[in-house]
N, C-alpha and C positions, 0 to 999 in steps of 0.2 A: 390564454397568451403567456408567447415565453420573451421573456425579459433580453435585450439584446443588449446587447455587450459591442465596442467598435473593433471593424477590421482587426485583424491578427496577423502575424507572417503565417504567410503557408496556407492562409486562410480556408480557401481551393486545394486548396490537396488533396486532390483525391484516390492517391491511395492504398493501400492494402491497409496498410501498415502505419496508426496513430502514431506509437513510440514505436520509436530504432534507439535499440545501442552497437556499435561497429565499432570492432574493437577495441573494447576502455581497457586504457589506466590506470590506476585511480591511490593512491598516496595523500594520507591524510599534509604531511609535509616530507619535503624533499632528506635521503636518507633513510625517512622509514623507509617498515619488511612494508611489500605492497597488500592492501585490499583487495582491489578486481587488478585480472592481470590477463591482455586477453580479448572483454567479456565482450561478445556477442548476441543480441536480442532482437526479439520481434514482437511485438503489442497488435494484431493483428484490431481490426475496427469490427468494436459489437460483439469482441472476448470476451468470458472472464481468464483469465492469467494466472499462474501463482507464484512468486518468491520464495522455496521452501530450503530451508539449510538449517547447520546446525549453529547458534545462537556464536553471535559474530561473527558468520560468515560474511560480509556485505549485504545484509538483504537489502536491510536497508539504506546504505548508502546506496540502492542501486536508485530509488526514489528519489534520494536525495539527489541524485547529480537530474535525474531527470525533469525538477522541478527548477534546476538552476541553483543550486543554493552551491553548491560546491560545482568546480570544474573539474574532464582530467587528465592531466595529466599527458596520455595522446588515447587517440582515437574519437570517435564524432557519436552526438544523444543530438538528435533528431527527431523533432517535433510537430506531425504535419510536416514533414519533410524539407525544416524552417533549425539549423544549426539554433540548441539549447544553449550550449559550451560560449558562442561567440558574442551573445547577444545582451545587449547595453543594460542599465538597469529595467530601465523604459520597457524598451522591448519584452525580455523575460514579466512586467506584472502586468506588460499586457498578455503573453504568454498565457499568466496563472487564471487569469480570466475563465481558462476553457479548462481550469485541470479544478475535481476536489477533491479534498482532502480529510482520510477521517481519524486521525489522528487517536493513539492505544489511550487506551481512559477518555478515550474526548473529549478533553481539551476544551470545554466550555468556560466559555469570560463567565465566571461565578459575579459577581452583581448582577447581572441582564436576568432578564426571565426567560427563559422558556421559547415565547414569543422574539424577543427581542436576538434573540440567539442565532436565528433561521435570519432576523430579518437580516444580519445586521454587512455580510453579503448585500443582497442589494442593496443597501444604504451606502454600504464604498466603494462600489461597481459603475450603477448605474442612474438616473434624476428620471427614475419612479414614481408617482405621486404615491400621497402613503394608501391610498385608501386599493390602490393596483398593489404593493412590495402585501397589504395585510392579504386581502385574495389569495397570492402568491402563497406564502408564510403556509396559507390555513391549507392552502390545493399539499405540500408539501410535512407539511407534520400530519393531513390529511388518510396520504401516504404511509407512510409510519405507524400507523395505527397511533398519536396523542395530540390531535388535534385539541378534546378535551386538555391537555394539559400546557397548554399553551400562558395561559396569568403564575402557573408557579416558577420559583427558582429554581437551578439548578443542585440546591440542597436539601429539595424536597419529595425528589426521585432517586430514581433507586439507581442503580452499574447501569443492565440492560435498558431502561428507561434510556438513560446523558446518553447512552450510544446512540439509541434510536432519536434522539433528538442532533446529538452534533453530527449526524448522516443528514438528518434532514437538510439542515444547515450545507453539507457535502455536497450539495442535489440542488438549491435554490437556483443555479444563475442557470442552469444544465446544462449542464458539461459535458464536455468531447469525452470527459479521460479522468476516472473516479479512483482516487486512490488508496488504500485500505493495510497502517498497520496493526499487526497485527489488532483481529477486530473482533476473534472471539474471547483474549483475552479474559479472565476472571471474569468469566459471565455464571450463570447457575443453567444447568441441561434445556432452558424450558429457552432464554431470552438465549441459550445460544442459536441452536435450531432456524427461534425465529431470527436471528440477523443476516443465521449463511442464508432463508428463503427469503431475505427482504436485499440484498444485494445481490441475487441471481434475477430475482422480478423486476429490481429497479434496470437494472443492465439488459434486459430485453425489453424496459415498458421505454426508457430512454436513446436508444439503439447507440451504447454509451459502449468502449472499454473501460473496463475493470483490471486493476494487479491489486491483487492482496502480498501483500506478506504474513506469514501463517507459521505457527509449528503443526496448526490443528489440525493432523489427516483424515481423520474423517469428514466432522464436517468441508474441510477444502475441497478433498476431490469428490466431495457429491456435487458441487456448483462451479467448480475449474475445469473450463475446455482444455488445458494446455498448463504444465507442469512444468516446469527448472525448478531444476533441484540443485545448489553452489555448492560448491568445497574448493580449501583454500585456491577461494578469488580464482577461479574458471570453474564454467557449466560442469558436470559433476554427470549429469543426463540430464532429457528432457524426454519429451511426449503425457501425450491423450492420461491421465489418473491411470484407466484400467489400466493398460500398458504397462505404470509402472508396479505399479501396486500388484506383478507377477514379474517386474525384472529379476533375477540371483545377479542383480549386481551387486557385487556386497556391501555399497553403501545404499543406496533406497533403500535393500533389502530391509540392513538394520535401521535407518529415515519413518521406516514408514509401517514395518514393523515394533518400532520401542523398544529394539533389541538392548539391552544394557551395554554387550560389548560386539568388537567386531573394526572396523573402519573407525569406528571415531570407538577410543579408550577407555576403559572404568579410569585407570589410572596413569595419575602427569611423569611422563616421561620421570623418572630417576633412578638412581643409583637400585640396583638390587635390592630384596630385601637379607637378603641375605652381605650381601656388601656391607647394608649397614647397621645390624647388629657386629657384623664384625669392627667396625666404626672402635667399637668401644662408647667412651662422651662425649668423645669427638664429634663435630656438628656438618 
């Protein structure tokens, strides 16, 4: 049985894209250099879409905009046809019930058991009886292979297991949208491959839309249907993984093949080495 939540803005929207960003400009403070500029992205229903790029390019900011934690200076951010950037707090709270989020490194509640971590969104957002919550939690834990760990505390499980518990919590309400912030960071090869397979299989089973922010090219390209590369606050390249793997675009080629130098330079901008040495003792 699937837990139900109150009706949401745009819930009956049947368009092809669950999330859209249209010509979005964003900076964290007035007068600051823009983080994102003229950014347009589409996240189709039922697909796994990756957002990639160098550190600080604005990947996580995209997820913060979708969740309504920050608002753009211009442009539109929509979820199921409803404008996220114009919602009040009640509207955002309702929409977020249809979003699951896997934070980097899991972000489990350290004082709650594995079971209670996964039960938390069900207790927070529904009025289901405890007997039904128990069944739903065990189903979600079973889906990630950790039903037997339900009574353990976060300190008693490995980092890879904690990531899977966090994934079970993210899908507790069967969300329409699941967002992953660096889901492969810090995982050993076995846990990394397992997590990647879970992301793909759970997306297919739930019929959800998945957004992955990641630096891990190999695992991400294996499970993504579409990839956006962000550079300098805008889309540098986009397309299906195999097309991007074969791309001759200098930025994409450097990123995909992990080359040390290219459009993203190894050296931080500064005077030439000869000029620095010629300056003698001065800085």
